[in-house]
DOFI-73054 format. One record per residue (C-alpha): y, z, x; residue in three letters. Coordinates in pm, whole numbers, padded with zeros to 5 digits, always signed. Example, Ala and Ser with C-alpha at 12.3 -4.5 7.8 and 13.67 -1.06 7.14 Angstrom:
! DOFI-73054
-00450+00780+01230ALA-00106+00714+01367SER
! end
This chain:
! DOFI-73054
+21959+12780+06210MET+21821+12643+06531GLY+22003+12312+06493SER+22337+12466+06435SER+22276+12709+06727LEU+22211+12411+06953VAL+22440+12151+06796GLY+22758+12362+06743ILE+22707+12703+06893GLY+22594+12592+07240LEU+22688+12220+07262ALA+23045+12296+07172ARG+23116+12663+07235LEU+22930+12727+07566ALA+23151+12479+07742PHE+23462+12684+07674ASP+23389+12968+07920PRO+23229+12719+08152LEU+23545+12503+08167GLN+23756+12760+08352ALA+23470+12832+08593ALA+23429+12462+08679LEU+23801+12458+08777VAL+23767+12791+08975GLU+23459+12661+09158ALA+23651+12340+09248ASN+23417+12114+09055TRP+23715+11972+08863PHE+24090+12000+08836THR+24242+12157+08531ASP+24317+11821+08386GLY+23969+11684+08442ALA+23809+11987+08286ALA+24035+11953+07985ALA+23932+11589+07955TYR+23567+11704+07951LEU+23643+11939+07665ALA+23828+11660+07486ASP+23532+11423+07541ALA+23311+11663+07362ASN+23556+11695+07068LEU+23589+11315+07037ILE+23210+11298+07036GLY+23194+11541+06743TYR+23430+11327+06543VAL+23244+11016+06623LEU+22904+11186+06547GLY+23031+11316+06212ALA+23158+10968+06122LEU+22835+10785+06200VAL+22596+11060+06086ALA+22553+10940+05725LYS+22510+10576+05837TRP+22243+10675+06092LEU+22061+10908+05849ALA+22025+10613+05609GLN+21859+10407+05880ARG+21663+10650+06090VAL+21425+10914+05958PRO+21635+11233+05947THR+21385+11457+06118ILE+21351+11214+06410MET+21727+11178+06423LEU+21770+11559+06443LEU+21504+11597+06705ARG+21657+11323+06917VAL+22001+11483+06890MET+21871+11820+06993MET+21703+11666+07291ILE+22030+11479+07376ALA+22215+11808+07378ILE+21955+11972+07599SER+21982+11678+07842LEU+22366+11693+07834SER+22337+12035+07997PHE+22031+11980+08222LEU+22168+11660+08372LEU+22504+11801+08469CYS+22382+12076+08699PHE+22521+11924+09019SER+22878+11911+09125GLU+22796+11600+09330SER+22778+11389+09018MET+23082+11177+08945PRO+23335+11282+08680PHE+23223+10982+08460GLN+22876+11126+08449TRP+23000+11453+08308PHE+23235+11276+08070PHE+22954+11065+07941PHE+22726+11357+07873TRP+22997+11566+07712ARG+23066+11274+07471VAL+22688+11245+07406ILE+22671+11620+07344SER+22955+11592+07096GLY+22814+11294+06910ILE+22478+11477+06882ALA+22645+11795+06764GLY+22847+11607+06503GLY+22534+11438+06373ILE+22348+11766+06357ILE+22643+11933+06175MET+22641+11664+05901VAL+22271+11593+05875VAL+22072+11917+05932ALA+22171+12133+05634SER+22131+11869+05360PRO+21796+11765+05515THR+21663+12123+05493VAL+21835+12216+05165LEU+21674+11918+04988ALA+21333+12094+05032HIS+21453+12437+04915ILE+21434+12564+04560ALA+21773+12569+04396ALA+21780+12949+04354LYS+21725+13000+04736ARG+21970+12733+04860ARG+22263+12975+04900GLY+22065+13220+05116ALA+21901+12941+05320ILE+22231+12760+05357GLY+22376+13069+05521GLN+22114+13036+05791MET+22304+12752+05944SER+22608+12985+05980LEU+22380+13240+06148TYR+22294+12972+06403GLY+22660+12915+06469LEU+22717+13295+06503ALA+22425+13319+06745LEU+22580+13036+06947GLY+22908+13220+06967VAL+22726+13532+07073LEU+22517+13346+07329THR+22810+13155+07467ALA+23021+13466+07484GLY+22766+13685+07653THR+22515+13466+07839LEU+22765+13220+07992VAL+22968+13488+08163PRO+22644+13650+08296LEU+22529+13324+08434LEU+22868+13255+08583LEU+22817+13553+08824THR+22598+13294+09002GLN+22746+12937+09006VAL+22834+12686+08737PRO+22492+12518+08799THR+22322+12831+08652ALA+22517+12783+08332VAL+22433+12416+08299TRP+22066+12476+08361LEU+22048+12810+08166GLY+22210+12669+07853ILE+22012+12343+07890GLY+21680+12526+07901PHE+21784+12747+07603ILE+21864+12431+07405CYS+21538+12275+07503LEU+21340+12590+07415ALA+21500+12596+07074ILE+21428+12228+07030THR+21065+12281+07114VAL+21037+12595+06892PHE+21190+12411+06591THR+21008+12079+06650TRP+20741+12145+06383ARG+20954+12355+06151LEU+21151+12069+06003TRP+21055+11979+05652PRO+20820+11672+05610PRO
! end
């Protein structure tokens, strides 16, 4: 649940309400902000495509932890409008790649350690994470936007980091 909250719910969906605010606050033009959203989507596709290959070469728990850290950093390191567009583009791609990998790797990793009769109920937990991400993105981001876009970048980044820390030891062995 925590990985889908971070990997899809926040990494992908929290940027949608932030995108318009970045244009309104003159951080980016409409076109540049759209490119940042596209960069994230391209990253998701790339992440999903390489996820199986990576999971066969890297211990999956380490892979998932690194991806959750990458998503946290993708928000925390974009807090300043003084950074060049390429910086934001890079981190939106990284966020997407990490989210795509999490989307493909997390559920099978957890479900492999769950008794067959409980897999359906436990499998739904990843959907709860996505739903919590939608809820968080839809409520927290607008509240943070009453400040400045920096508050959103840092707020979502710290939430992702807190979830990463909380789930660190909960992954199966």
